[in-house]
C-alpha positions as CSV (number, residue, x, y, z in Angstrom):
1,X,1.4,18.2,9.9
2,X,-2.1,19.3,8.9
3,X,-5.2,17.8,10.6
4,X,-8.9,18.3,10.6
5,X,-11.6,17.3,13.0
6,X,-14.9,16.6,11.2
7,X,-18.4,15.3,11.9
8,X,-21.0,13.3,10.0
9,X,-24.0,11.1,10.5
10,X,-21.6,8.1,10.3
11,X,-17.9,7.7,10.7
12,X,-17.6,7.2,6.9
13,X,-19.3,10.5,6.2
14,X,-17.1,12.3,8.8
15,X,-13.9,10.8,7.2
16,X,-15.1,11.8,3.7
17,X,-15.7,15.4,4.9
18,X,-12.3,15.6,6.5
19,X,-10.5,14.2,3.4
20,X,-12.3,16.8,1.2
21,X,-11.2,19.6,3.5
22,X,-7.6,18.4,3.3
23,X,-7.9,18.0,-0.5
24,X,-6.2,14.6,-0.4
25,X,-7.0,10.8,-0.6
26,X,-7.7,8.2,2.1
27,X,-4.3,6.5,1.6
28,X,-2.5,9.7,2.5
29,X,-4.1,10.2,6.0
30,X,-4.3,8.7,9.4
31,X,-7.8,8.4,10.9
32,X,-8.7,8.6,14.6
33,X,-12.3,8.0,15.6
34,X,-13.2,10.2,18.5
35,X,-16.9,9.3,18.7
36,X,-18.7,6.7,16.5
37,X,-21.9,8.6,17.0
38,X,-25.5,7.4,17.6
39,X,-28.4,7.2,15.3
40,X,-31.0,7.8,18.0
41,X,-34.7,6.7,18.1
42,X,-36.2,6.7,14.6
43,X,-33.0,8.3,13.4
44,X,-33.9,11.6,15.1
45,X,-34.3,11.7,18.9
46,X,-31.0,11.3,20.9
47,X,-28.9,11.2,17.7
48,X,-25.2,12.1,18.1
49,X,-22.9,12.8,15.1
50,X,-19.8,10.8,14.5
51,X,-16.6,12.7,15.2
52,X,-13.2,11.9,13.6
53,X,-9.7,13.4,13.5
54,X,-7.9,13.0,10.2
55,X,-4.2,13.7,10.0
56,X,-2.5,14.3,6.7
57,X,0.7,12.3,6.5
58,X,3.9,14.0,5.3
59,X,4.7,13.2,1.7
60,X,8.2,11.5,1.9
61,X,9.0,12.5,-1.7
62,X,8.4,16.2,-1.0
63,X,10.4,15.9,2.3
64,X,13.2,14.3,0.3
65,X,13.2,17.2,-2.1
66,X,13.6,19.6,0.7
67,X,16.4,17.5,2.1
68,X,18.2,17.7,-1.3
69,X,17.8,21.4,-1.4
70,X,19.2,21.8,2.1
71,X,22.3,19.7,1.4
72,X,22.8,21.5,-2.0
73,X,22.7,24.9,-0.3
74,X,25.3,23.7,2.3
75,X,27.5,22.6,-0.6
76,X,27.3,26.1,-2.1
77,X,24.8,25.2,-4.8
78,X,22.0,27.7,-4.1
79,X,20.4,27.7,-7.6
80,X,19.4,24.0,-7.5
81,X,16.4,23.0,-9.6
82,X,14.8,19.7,-9.0
83,X,12.4,17.9,-11.3
84,X,10.6,14.8,-9.8
85,X,9.4,11.7,-11.7
86,X,7.3,9.1,-9.8
87,X,6.8,5.6,-11.2
88,X,5.1,3.4,-8.7
89,X,7.8,2.7,-6.1
90,X,10.6,4.4,-8.0
91,X,11.3,8.2,-7.6
92,X,13.8,10.0,-9.8
93,X,15.1,13.4,-8.8
94,X,16.6,15.2,-11.8
95,X,19.0,18.0,-10.6
96,X,20.2,21.0,-12.6
97,X,22.4,23.9,-11.6
98,X,25.1,26.1,-13.0
99,X,27.4,24.4,-10.4
100,X,26.1,20.9,-11.1
101,X,29.7,19.6,-11.2
102,X,29.9,20.1,-7.4
103,X,27.0,17.7,-6.9
104,X,28.3,15.1,-9.3
105,X,31.9,14.9,-8.0
106,X,34.7,12.8,-9.4
107,X,33.2,9.9,-11.4
108,X,29.9,10.6,-9.7
109,X,31.1,9.8,-6.2
110,X,29.4,12.8,-4.7
111,X,26.1,12.2,-6.6
112,X,26.2,8.5,-5.5
113,X,26.7,9.5,-1.8
114,X,23.8,12.0,-2.1
115,X,21.6,9.3,-3.6
116,X,22.4,7.0,-0.7
117,X,21.5,9.7,1.8
118,X,18.2,10.5,0.0
119,X,17.4,6.8,-0.1
120,X,17.7,6.6,3.7
121,X,15.8,9.8,4.2
122,X,12.8,8.9,2.0
123,X,12.4,5.4,3.4
124,X,12.9,6.4,7.1
125,X,9.8,5.6,9.1
126,X,7.5,5.3,6.1
127,X,5.1,2.5,5.3
128,X,6.1,2.4,1.6
129,X,9.5,1.6,0.1
130,X,10.9,3.8,-2.6
131,X,13.8,3.1,-4.9
132,X,15.6,6.4,-5.4
133,X,17.6,7.6,-8.4
134,X,19.4,10.9,-8.2
135,X,20.4,12.3,-11.6
136,X,22.2,15.5,-12.6
137,X,21.6,16.9,-16.1
138,X,21.7,13.5,-17.7
139,X,24.9,12.3,-15.9
140,X,23.5,8.8,-15.2
141,X,23.0,8.0,-19.0
142,X,26.5,9.4,-19.8
143,X,28.0,7.3,-17.1
144,X,26.1,4.2,-18.3
145,X,27.6,4.7,-21.8
146,X,31.1,5.2,-20.3
147,X,30.8,2.0,-18.2
148,X,29.7,-0.1,-21.2
149,X,32.7,1.1,-23.2
150,X,35.0,0.4,-20.2
151,X,33.5,-3.1,-19.8
152,X,34.2,-4.0,-23.5
153,X,37.7,-2.4,-23.4
154,X,38.7,-4.3,-20.2
155,X,37.2,-7.5,-21.5
156,X,39.4,-7.3,-24.6
157,X,42.4,-6.6,-22.4
158,X,41.7,-9.6,-20.2
159,X,41.5,-11.8,-23.3
160,X,44.6,-10.3,-24.7
161,X,46.8,-10.7,-21.7
162,X,45.1,-13.9,-20.6
163,X,44.8,-12.7,-17.0
164,X,42.1,-11.3,-14.6
165,X,41.5,-7.6,-14.8
166,X,40.2,-5.8,-11.7
167,X,38.1,-2.6,-12.1
168,X,37.9,0.3,-9.7
169,X,35.4,0.0,-6.8
170,X,31.8,0.9,-7.9
171,X,28.4,1.1,-6.2
172,X,26.1,-2.0,-6.8
173,X,24.0,-0.3,-9.5
174,X,27.2,0.5,-11.6
175,X,28.6,-3.0,-11.1
176,X,25.3,-4.3,-12.5
177,X,25.9,-2.3,-15.7
178,X,29.2,-4.1,-16.1
179,X,27.8,-7.5,-15.4
180,X,24.9,-7.0,-17.8
181,X,27.1,-5.6,-20.6
182,X,29.4,-8.6,-20.5
183,X,27.0,-11.4,-19.7
184,X,26.9,-12.4,-23.4
185,X,30.5,-11.6,-24.2
186,X,32.4,-14.6,-25.5
187,X,35.7,-15.5,-23.7
188,X,35.2,-13.7,-20.4
189,X,33.2,-14.0,-17.2
190,X,32.6,-11.4,-14.5
191,X,32.4,-11.6,-10.7
192,X,32.4,-9.1,-7.8
193,X,35.0,-9.1,-5.1
194,X,35.7,-7.2,-1.9
195,X,33.5,-5.6,0.7
196,X,31.6,-2.3,0.4
197,X,32.5,0.4,-0.2
198,X,35.5,-1.2,-2.0
199,X,33.6,-4.0,-3.8
200,X,34.7,-4.2,-7.4
201,X,34.3,-6.2,-10.7
202,X,36.8,-8.9,-11.8
203,X,36.8,-9.7,-15.5
204,X,38.4,-13.1,-16.1
205,X,39.3,-14.7,-19.4
206,X,37.7,-18.1,-20.1
207,X,40.5,-20.1,-21.6
């Protein structure tokens, strides 16, 4: 953790000097005032400079990136490339590798587990909350299309057999895709059942 001790005629000037030396912004640092200083008589005699210690906070997004790299290497994916997109409180990590299938896993289960771990890591002890999306060479979009097709297919089946149809367990953000896809579908309604990690969608015909 980088830190700088700086001086100035006022606390504000000292802080400004330290922030310039750290090449950062005020919202990325912690400020400790060591001495508020003293103007002195006529601004000259007996004057003392203000002294501050400014500490650069760790960037949780960069720390999360390092965390992903470490996990990937342990999984045998040493050529991992990570592109980061920041949008206010959402951070998307786009992963690519010749062995990307190892990070995706069956039906995205490994990628979902990694996303959960990164979500915990990036929000641990921070003063800002981030929503985390972990993608792998466009897998999330392909999965969304697959889930939408599955939703329509299972809805038709529920209407055809006139019985409830239960889908496989899915994480909350995938269940949301199913609910959203079928919210305007005539003849069926959806609900979630079970407890995590086995919570799943029920598609029920409306007779």
